[in-house]
C-alpha positions as CSV (number, residue, x, y, z in Angstrom):
1,M,4.5,4.7,-7.7
2,I,5.2,5.7,-11.3
3,S,2.2,8.0,-11.4
4,L,3.3,9.6,-8.1
5,A,6.8,10.2,-9.4
6,K,5.4,11.7,-12.6
7,G,3.1,14.0,-10.6
8,L,6.0,15.1,-8.3
9,M,8.2,16.0,-11.2
10,E,5.5,17.9,-13.2
11,G,6.3,21.5,-13.6
12,T,9.8,21.2,-12.2
13,D,13.2,21.2,-13.8
14,W,13.2,17.3,-13.8
15,E,10.1,17.0,-16.0
16,G,11.0,15.0,-19.1
17,K,14.6,14.4,-17.9
18,F,13.9,11.5,-15.5
19,L,12.6,8.0,-16.5
20,T,10.0,6.9,-14.0
21,S,10.4,3.3,-15.3
22,Y,14.0,3.5,-14.1
23,E,12.9,4.7,-10.7
24,W,10.4,1.8,-10.4
25,M,13.1,-0.8,-11.5
26,K,15.6,0.7,-9.0
27,A,13.1,0.6,-6.2
28,C,12.2,-3.0,-6.9
29,T,15.8,-4.1,-7.0
30,Q,16.9,-2.2,-3.9
31,N,13.9,-3.4,-1.9
32,P,12.9,-6.8,-3.1
33,D,11.2,-7.7,0.3
34,L,8.7,-4.8,-0.2
35,F,7.8,-5.5,-3.8
36,T,8.0,-9.3,-4.1
37,P,5.5,-11.3,-1.9
38,C,7.2,-14.0,0.0
39,Q,4.2,-16.3,-0.1
40,A,2.5,-15.5,-3.4
41,K,-0.7,-17.5,-3.8
42,S,-2.5,-18.3,-7.0
43,H,-6.1,-17.4,-7.7
44,E,-7.1,-21.1,-7.2
45,D,-5.5,-21.2,-3.8
46,H,-7.4,-18.1,-2.7
47,C,-10.7,-19.6,-3.9
48,A,-10.0,-22.9,-2.2
49,E,-9.2,-21.2,1.1
50,W,-12.3,-19.0,0.9
51,L,-14.6,-21.9,0.1
52,S,-13.9,-23.7,3.4
53,A,-17.0,-24.6,5.4
54,Q,-16.1,-22.2,8.2
55,N,-15.7,-19.2,5.8
56,I,-19.0,-20.0,4.1
57,N,-20.8,-20.3,7.4
58,D,-19.2,-17.1,8.7
59,W,-20.3,-15.3,5.5
60,F,-23.9,-16.5,5.8
61,D,-24.0,-15.6,9.6
62,N,-22.8,-12.1,8.8
63,H,-25.3,-11.6,6.0
64,K,-28.3,-13.5,7.3
65,D,-30.5,-10.5,8.0
66,Y,-29.9,-9.1,4.5
67,L,-30.7,-12.5,2.9
68,I,-33.9,-12.9,5.0
69,Q,-35.0,-9.3,4.3
70,H,-34.7,-9.7,0.5
71,E,-36.3,-13.2,0.7
72,F,-33.4,-15.1,-0.6
73,V,-33.7,-17.4,2.4
74,I,-36.4,-18.2,5.1
75,D,-35.5,-18.2,8.8
76,K,-37.0,-21.6,9.6
77,P,-36.1,-25.2,9.0
78,G,-37.5,-26.9,6.0
79,L,-36.8,-27.7,2.4
80,I,-33.7,-26.3,0.8
81,C,-35.4,-25.6,-2.5
82,E,-39.0,-25.5,-3.6
83,C,-39.4,-26.4,-7.3
């Protein structure tokens, strides 16, 4: 938003006369619901949610053809790892 405001003022009478940091602060204080997430989640929460069994199974189901084509997995039952 700050870059957008700077770009809009470039080459106009307002260039150098208007603080974009003030504009950003004003926008945040007047519209806290738009700029402050109501349910902020930590990185660890996102990781824990993504690593649920269903999400992992969905990911492998959606990428199965790619994994088989590049020989990361074999499309048959058997050993998990050959050493």
